[in-house]
N, C-alpha and C positions, 0 to 999 in steps of 0.2 A: 819230561814230555810226553803229556796225555796220550793215549789210543783209539785208535776208532773201538767203536763196540762191534762185537760179530751178533747181528741178529738170521737166524735161519728159517728158509722159507721153506715150509712144508705141504705147498701144494701137491707136489710129485708124490709123495710119500700116500698122499692122499687120491691123489689119480690111478695108483695100485689099486690101492683098498677098492676103488669105486668099480676096479674091473672085472672085479671077481662077485659083484655085490653083495659084500660081507661086509664083516669090521676087520679085516686083516690085511695090513697091519694094523693093528690098534693106532691111530694117530693122537688121541691123548697119552699114551701111555710113550708113544716113540718123542712128544714134543717133551716132555718132562726126562724123559731119558738123555735128549739130547741139551738140555739146559744144566743136568748133572753133569755130562760130558764138557761144559764150558760154556754152552750158548747164551747170550747174554739179551737176547730176546730171540723171540717168533714171529715171523710176518707169516699174514695169508693173505691170498688176492681171491676173494669168492667171486666168480662171473656168475651173471646172469643163467646160463644152461645148468653149474652146480656141476660141472665136468670134476671137478678136483675137489677143493674145499667146499661143503655144503652148508649153506646158512646155520642150519641146527650144528652145528661142528663150534662157534664162535662161542655160544655161553657157556658153553661148556669148558674149551679152554682159558676163557676167561675168570674161569670158578678157580680152573687148577695149576693152571702155571704159574710158576712165582716171578718169573721176569718179565722185561717190557712186551707187550700187545702189540702189535702193529700191524694196520686193516688197512689192506691197500684198495683201490678200484676208481673205477669212473662214477662220480656221482650223480646215480641215478635215485630217486625217490627211494627208491625201496633201497638202495646201497646207505643211503643218508638214515633213513630209520635204523637200520641193523647197528650202525654205527653208532647211533646217541642212545640205541637200547641197550648196548654191552660197554660203551665209553672205557676204549682204549689207551693205553700210553698214548696212541698216536696214529693217526690216519695219513696214508699215502693216498693223494689225489692223482690219479693219472689219467691221460686223452682216451685210452683203448674203446673204440665201440663195441657192443654187443658181443659181436661176433669173435673179435680177434683172437688170432691162436696167443699171441704172449707182446709183449710191450716193446714196441720199433721206435719210438719218439717221446720228445714230449712236449708239453704246452704250448702252444700258441698263446700267452698268456694276455699279449695286448689284446687278441682278438676276442678273448675271454674274460676279460674283465669283470664286465658286470653280471659273468654268470656264476665266478668264483669267490668274490669277492664276498655277499653274505653267506655262502655255504659255508667259506672257513671263518666266519663269524661267531657262526652258529654252533660249529665245533668248537670252537676256541672259547664259548658262552659257558661250555660243559667242561672247561677244564682240558681237553684233548690237543695235546700236538700237532701243528699240521703241517706237512710236509708235501709240497709241490714236485711232481716228476719232471726235469727240466732236461732239453739238449744245455750240453757244454757250451755256454754263451756266456760272458758277464754280464750281457742285458737283460739276463733272466734272472741273475739277483735280484735286482733292482726291481724289476717288474715283481717279482714273489714279495720282493716289502710292499708294493705299492697295494696289493692285493689280502695283505694280512699274513703272510705265510710267516711260520716260524722256522723253518728248513726248506731247502731244494733239494733235491734228490737227483745226480746227477746221471744220467742216463751212460753206462758205460758199454754198452756194446760198440762204438764206433771205434772206441779207446783198445776194446779186447780185437779188433778185426784187425786194428793197424800195428798191434802192438811188435807181433817178429818182424815185421819188416823198417820199422823205424817209432822205436820206447820212446823216444823224446819229442818227437813231432806230435804222439799219440797222444801223450798225457799235458801237453802244454794247454791246449785249450783249457783242461778242467783246472789246472793250475791259476789259468787267469779268472778262469770264473769263482774260485773258490775264494780268490784275492778280494775280489768286490764284493763276492757276499759278508765276506768276515767285516768287510767294509761298514757296510749295511749293518750291521748287525744280527746277520740271518746266521744258521748253523748250516754244516752242511753232510749230509747222507752221499752215498753212492750206491749204485747194485748194476746189474743185468750182464753175464756172460763176466763175472768177475771168478776167476779160478787159482789153482796151487800154482801156476806158470806166471798169472800176470797182476798178482793182489801185493805182493811185496814192492813191487817197483810204485804202484800207485800210490801205496801206502807211505812209502819215503818221500813220494813228491810232493803229496797232499797233507804237512803237516797239522791243517786247520779240519782235518777229515774228523767228524763224530763218531758215524756209524756206515759199517756196510750191510749188505744185506742180499746173502746168498743162499741159491737154491738148486737151481739144476745141475750145477759142476756137480755140488757138496755130495747131491744124490749118485751121480753116476761116480766120482772116486769111491764111495760108500761101497760100492759093489765089489771095490778093487781091496780097500783097505780096511772096512769096517765102519761103522760110526763113531765108534769114543776112538779111533783112530786120527779120523778123518777131519773130527772138529779140532785137536791139540795140531793136526797137521795146518791148517788153516788159521787157528790163532796164533802160531809161531808165526808166520806171515805179518800178523798185526802186532805181535810181541819184539821182535827181532826183524825187521824190512834189512836192515844194511846185510844182513845175512845173507841174502839172497839178490843185494846190488851187482854182484859180477854178472851173475845169468843175464841179466838185462842187458848189460854192458857189451855183454858178448855172443847176440842171440844174431 
């Protein structure tokens, strides 16, 4: 059985760098080290204020990383040009307004159909895989198909929040959405607040899952365990999720 790929979001590494105004930690060096440790993709989410990832980081990462580059963001004209200029493997479109602290909801695709469809078509014409950040509702898989997306990224914030109180109820909407997505020929990514506690149960519950994107939790865990160790720990949740099933059943 295939397992999901692990893409690591390096925004928080860039945030630490920017806090001192210098080049430490070295973003590219750390991204390449993460690949060495087992990361199968690098995710970045440049925002208009460039408070973490800078637009100038993107071409450097594109040139030197050896895994897939995934650029997330709201499709402003500047963002669209950035993506087209750097031709990543994947672009993930999120509905964040410019000042948002973090992504906390998915697209209302129906209301934004005429906005999203031509943007998606332009990216796909350049060979860029397009994923839409969506809430876990089966209809969103069908709507993503209708605007031409290749994938959906399931917003897992509510899952993470409910996981410890009712793991099965927390994951059920995601299971139903993944089943619909597969029936529509849409691939499935997931991200937001996935961590060492809840990742294995999510992986076990969604055999259709293609990729997870994890950043904040991994950076926090790395403060305790170190980067090389923590990448291996997350990969183990993806490779051997049944080892952690008892935890989810007994929380």
